[in-house]
C-alpha positions, -999 to +999 in steps of 0.1 A: +607-402+927+606-373+903+603-382+867+618-358+842+605-356+807+632-357+780+628-330+754+646-330+722+666-300+711+649-279+685+679-280+662+679-318+664+642-320+655+647-296+625+676-317+613+656-349+616+627-333+597+652-321+570+666-356+565+631-371+562+620-345+536+653-348+517+646-385+514+611-379+501+623-353+476+650-377+464+625-404+458+603-380+438+629-359+419+661-379+420+675-412+409+666-442+431+678-478+430+649-502+439+655-538+447+624-558+456+606-591+451+570-597+440+546-615+418+539-607+382+502-599+381+499-590+344+518-591+311+504-559+295+522-562+262+556-573+248+575-547+268+555-539+300+545-559+330+527-553+363+543-565+395+521-571+426+529-578+462+562-560+461+585-565+491+618-551+502+629-570+532+602-565+559+588-535+540+557-539+519+558-516+489+524-525+476+513-528+440+534-511+414+526-493+382+534-508+347+571-510+342+591-517+310+616-545+306+651-530+304+675-533+276+654-549+249+639-538+215+609-559+205+599-569+169+572-549+151+538-550+167+515-575+152+543-595+136+547-633+142+579-626+161+561-601+184+533-626+191+559-653+199+575-629+224+543-622+242+535-659+245+570-665+260+565-636+285+531-650+295+545-685+301+576-673+318+564-645+340+526-646+346+519-655+382+556-662+390+577-649+419+604-626+407+633-605+420+635-570+404+662-544+400+647-510+389+661-475+386+637-446+387+647-412+375+625-382+384+598-407+394+600-425+359+612-460+356+642-466+333+633-503+331+634-534+352+658-564+352+637-594+362+648-627+378+624-656+380+631-673+414+614-681+447+645-670+466+644-633+473+682-631+476+690-650+444+701-630+413+720-650+388+721-647+350+705-681+345+672-667+360+672-634+342+643-629+317+659-599+299+690-619+291+670-649+280+649-629+256+680-616+238+699-650+240+670-669+224+664-643+197+630-631+208+643-595+211+675-576+204+696-556+228+688-519+228+724-508+237+712-491+269+713-509+302+693-485+323+688-506+354+726-509+360+722-545+370+758-555+375+749-592+375+743-590+337+757-557+325+759-543+290+787-568+282+765-598+290+736-585+268+760-579+239+774-614+242+740-629+244+730-611+212+762-622+194+755-658+202+719-656+191+730-641+158+756-668+152+731-695+159+704-679+138+678-679+166+644-663+165+645-629+148+680-637+134+669-668+115+667-651+081+697-627+086+728-632+065+711-651+037+723-641+002+696-626-020+692-637-056+712-612-077+694-593-104+705-601-140+733-580-153+727-564-187+757-553-208+760-516-214+748-502-247+770-477-264+753-445-274+768-423-301+765-386-296+770-359-321+798-334-314+785-301-299+800-266-301+783-256-269+803-246-239+799-267-208+782-249-180+798-252-146+779-251-114+789-219-096+767-225-065+787-229-033+787-263-016+759-269+010+769-262+046+770-293+068+741-297+092+748-284+126+744-308+155+713-303+175+717-304+212+693-327+229+668-313+253+679-317+289+658-317+321+664-285+341+681-300+372+676-268+392+638-272+392+637-302+415+662-286+439+640-254+440+609-274+447+626-294+474+640-263+491+605-247+491+590-278+507+617-281+533+616-244+542+578-244+546+579-275+567+605-261+591+585-228+595+554-248+602+573-269+628+586-238+646+551-223+648+535-254+662+560-259+690 
């Protein structure tokens, strides 16, 4: 019996290589939505944590780099409120299993939304650390929800901060208290002698309003150019080897 060897078409192999390299370039230069579970190995400060043993289904992603908590603004470093926040993070996260939603843009993390749970499929607001920190007054909402976690959303963070402010929790404990007014002194009349001088008017033109400054943007063509060069070089090398 004659055994024939199946050979792939060259165009199919090039297409497969193109798809693989496109995925790699997207991870390095594009926006990627990461959803994984792991264990919090370290609480580095009041905003950054280190997550170890990261898993996405059957895939093992390994140890991650320090990532910031999404959507929170912490109190001033060294203040009693900041110390209390670090203590809460240590007790809540250190050594605990968590589910994480993270968005990376150009390889840089926008922040993580963290759920403390042993179930890798469970993501409910009651387990979310970011929401808890704002709700209990340990931090305030930054106004930017970079992880795009739809389970919480910007609306959920705003509502948590509103409730914390109403209940005067944490950093909002002393807000809204009336300060002691300064004593009011009656005005003293001052008599001035008549003057024959002519008042001088200001003839200078009014100052021009400040022009808005356009924020610096990342040149989006650069990642595409780099990706095209990598893909083109890989295809040429593939054709030479076959």
